[in-house]
Backbone as JSON, one array per atom type, in Angstrom:
{
  "sequence": "XXXXXXXXXXXXXXXXXXXXXXXXXXXXXXXXXXXXXXXXXXXXXXXXXXXXXXXXXXXXXXXXXXXXX",
  "N": [[-27.66, 0.79, 16.17], [-25.04, 2.35, 14.45], [-24.95, 4.25, 11.35], [-23.7, 2.49, 8.57], [-20.97, 3.02, 6.59], [-19.84, 2.55, 3.34], [-16.53, 1.65, 2.28], [-14.25, 2.6, -0.11], [-11.57, 0.98, -1.62], [-8.54, 1.38, -3.17], [-7.11, -0.99, -4.82], [-4.96, -1.14, -6.55], [-3.14, 0.72, -5.62], [-2.05, -0.59, -3.53], [-0.46, -2.47, -4.59], [2.67, -2.87, -5.2], [4.76, -4.43, -6.02], [4.73, -5.43, -8.57], [5.43, -5.8, -11.99], [3.76, -5.43, -14.14], [1.43, -3.3, -15.89], [-1.3, -1.7, -14.17], [-3.73, -2.0, -15.49], [-3.45, -4.41, -16.77], [-3.72, -6.34, -14.89], [-5.58, -8.83, -13.09], [-8.08, -9.04, -10.57], [-8.92, -10.5, -7.45], [-11.13, -11.09, -4.82], [-10.89, -12.33, -1.57], [-11.67, -14.32, 1.35], [-13.67, -12.81, 2.91], [-14.82, -11.26, 5.78], [-17.41, -10.61, 7.97], [-18.64, -8.67, 6.28], [-19.38, -7.14, 3.05], [-18.05, -7.27, -0.22], [-17.5, -5.58, -3.2], [-16.27, -5.52, -6.45], [-15.55, -2.69, -8.27], [-16.53, -1.12, -11.44], [-14.08, -0.16, -12.6], [-12.31, -2.16, -12.17], [-10.24, -2.43, -10.29], [-10.88, -1.24, -7.93], [-12.14, -1.86, -4.79], [-15.18, -2.04, -3.12], [-15.93, -2.01, 0.15], [-18.22, -3.0, 2.52], [-18.9, -3.06, 5.79], [-20.63, -5.48, 7.78], [-20.77, -6.59, 10.22], [-20.14, -6.49, 13.79], [-18.59, -3.63, 14.48], [-17.02, -2.99, 16.65], [-15.84, -5.32, 17.38], [-13.63, -5.78, 15.86], [-13.66, -7.4, 13.67], [-14.49, -7.07, 10.86], [-13.17, -7.57, 7.65], [-11.15, -8.15, 4.66], [-9.32, -10.01, 2.22], [-7.2, -9.87, -0.68], [-6.16, -10.67, -4.05], [-3.86, -10.12, -6.65], [-3.28, -10.74, -10.09], [-1.19, -11.3, -12.9], [-1.59, -13.13, -14.76], [0.47, -14.9, -15.09]],
  "CA": [[-26.44, 0.64, 15.38], [-24.71, 3.53, 13.64], [-24.95, 4.05, 9.91], [-22.5, 1.86, 8.02], [-20.53, 3.72, 5.38], [-18.91, 1.74, 2.54], [-15.17, 2.16, 2.1], [-13.63, 2.24, -1.38], [-10.15, 0.7, -1.47], [-7.83, 1.29, -4.45], [-6.2, -2.13, -4.7], [-3.74, -0.9, -7.34], [-2.21, 1.48, -4.79], [-1.45, -1.52, -2.58], [0.32, -3.43, -5.36], [3.88, -2.17, -5.64], [5.8, -5.39, -6.38], [4.34, -6.03, -9.84], [5.95, -5.05, -13.13], [2.7, -5.24, -15.12], [0.56, -2.13, -15.65], [-2.49, -2.06, -13.38], [-4.79, -2.39, -16.4], [-3.2, -5.79, -17.21], [-3.9, -7.26, -13.76], [-6.93, -9.23, -12.69], [-8.2, -8.93, -9.12], [-9.82, -11.46, -6.82], [-11.36, -10.82, -3.4], [-10.93, -13.59, -0.82], [-11.76, -14.3, 2.81], [-14.44, -11.68, 3.42], [-15.35, -11.51, 7.12], [-18.31, -9.58, 8.5], [-18.86, -7.58, 5.34], [-19.61, -7.41, 1.64], [-17.08, -6.61, -1.09], [-17.87, -5.5, -4.61], [-15.27, -4.89, -7.32], [-16.21, -1.67, -9.07], [-16.28, -1.27, -12.88], [-12.71, 0.09, -13.05], [-11.61, -3.44, -12.08], [-9.26, -2.51, -9.21], [-11.38, -0.62, -6.7], [-13.04, -2.73, -4.02], [-16.06, -1.34, -2.18], [-16.13, -2.86, 1.32], [-19.27, -2.56, 3.43], [-18.95, -3.93, 6.97], [-21.96, -5.88, 8.22], [-20.67, -7.14, 11.57], [-19.9, -5.61, 14.92], [-17.36, -2.89, 14.24], [-16.23, -2.97, 17.87], [-15.18, -6.61, 17.55], [-12.42, -5.83, 15.05], [-13.79, -8.51, 12.75], [-14.66, -6.83, 9.43], [-11.93, -7.56, 6.88], [-11.08, -8.97, 3.46], [-8.02, -10.11, 1.58], [-7.3, -9.8, -2.13], [-5.01, -11.17, -4.81], [-3.7, -9.59, -8.01], [-2.57, -11.67, -10.96], [-0.94, -10.85, -14.27], [-1.81, -14.29, -15.61], [1.65, -15.76, -15.17]],
  "C": [[-26.23, 1.87, 14.51], [-24.8, 3.19, 12.15], [-23.63, 3.46, 9.46], [-22.17, 2.54, 6.7], [-19.57, 2.83, 4.62], [-17.57, 2.45, 2.39], [-14.64, 1.68, 0.76], [-12.13, 2.12, -1.19], [-9.54, 0.55, -2.85], [-6.78, 0.19, -4.33], [-4.9, -1.9, -5.47], [-2.71, -0.12, -6.54], [-1.49, 0.58, -3.79], [-0.55, -2.54, -3.26], [1.56, -2.72, -5.9], [5.0, -3.12, -6.06], [5.54, -6.06, -7.73], [4.84, -5.15, -10.98], [4.88, -4.73, -14.17], [1.92, -3.96, -14.83], [-0.73, -2.58, -14.96], [-3.63, -2.54, -14.28], [-4.66, -3.85, -16.86], [-3.43, -6.81, -16.1], [-5.37, -7.65, -13.61], [-6.94, -9.31, -11.17], [-9.21, -9.93, -8.61], [-9.91, -11.1, -5.34], [-11.57, -12.16, -2.71], [-11.25, -13.31, 0.65], [-12.46, -13.06, 3.36], [-15.05, -12.08, 4.76], [-16.2, -10.33, 7.55], [-18.48, -8.39, 7.57], [-19.14, -8.08, 3.94], [-18.56, -6.65, 0.84], [-17.56, -6.71, -2.52], [-16.72, -4.88, -5.37], [-16.0, -3.93, -8.23], [-15.8, -1.79, -10.54], [-14.85, -0.98, -13.34], [-11.84, -1.15, -12.93], [-10.63, -3.54, -10.93], [-9.66, -1.75, -7.95], [-12.37, -1.57, -6.05], [-13.86, -1.87, -3.08], [-16.41, -2.31, -1.05], [-17.18, -2.23, 2.23], [-19.32, -3.51, 4.61], [-20.39, -4.26, 7.34], [-21.96, -6.41, 9.64], [-20.49, -6.07, 12.62], [-18.56, -4.92, 14.76], [-16.47, -2.83, 15.47], [-15.43, -4.26, 18.05], [-13.88, -6.72, 16.75], [-12.46, -6.9, 13.97], [-13.88, -8.18, 11.28], [-13.32, -6.76, 8.7], [-12.12, -8.31, 5.57], [-9.65, -9.0, 2.98], [-8.24, -10.11, 0.07], [-6.04, -10.35, -2.77], [-5.03, -10.53, -6.2], [-2.92, -10.61, -8.82], [-2.37, -11.03, -12.33], [-1.05, -12.01, -15.23], [-0.61, -15.22, -15.72], [1.85, -16.53, -13.89]]
}
């Protein structure tokens, strides 16, 4: 098996329909498949490390942003 390299995903860059500043949002990671996800200290970067068969197209995760309302 090849070395698995974690991928950092800037969740704030994917949130363009929210009026609140990114610092005011809380983030939740859901539905992790064939991998591990860690929210980094900045609060909006998710580090995704696949653990499954990369050829199967299975590694994925979803996320949700909330401004508390």
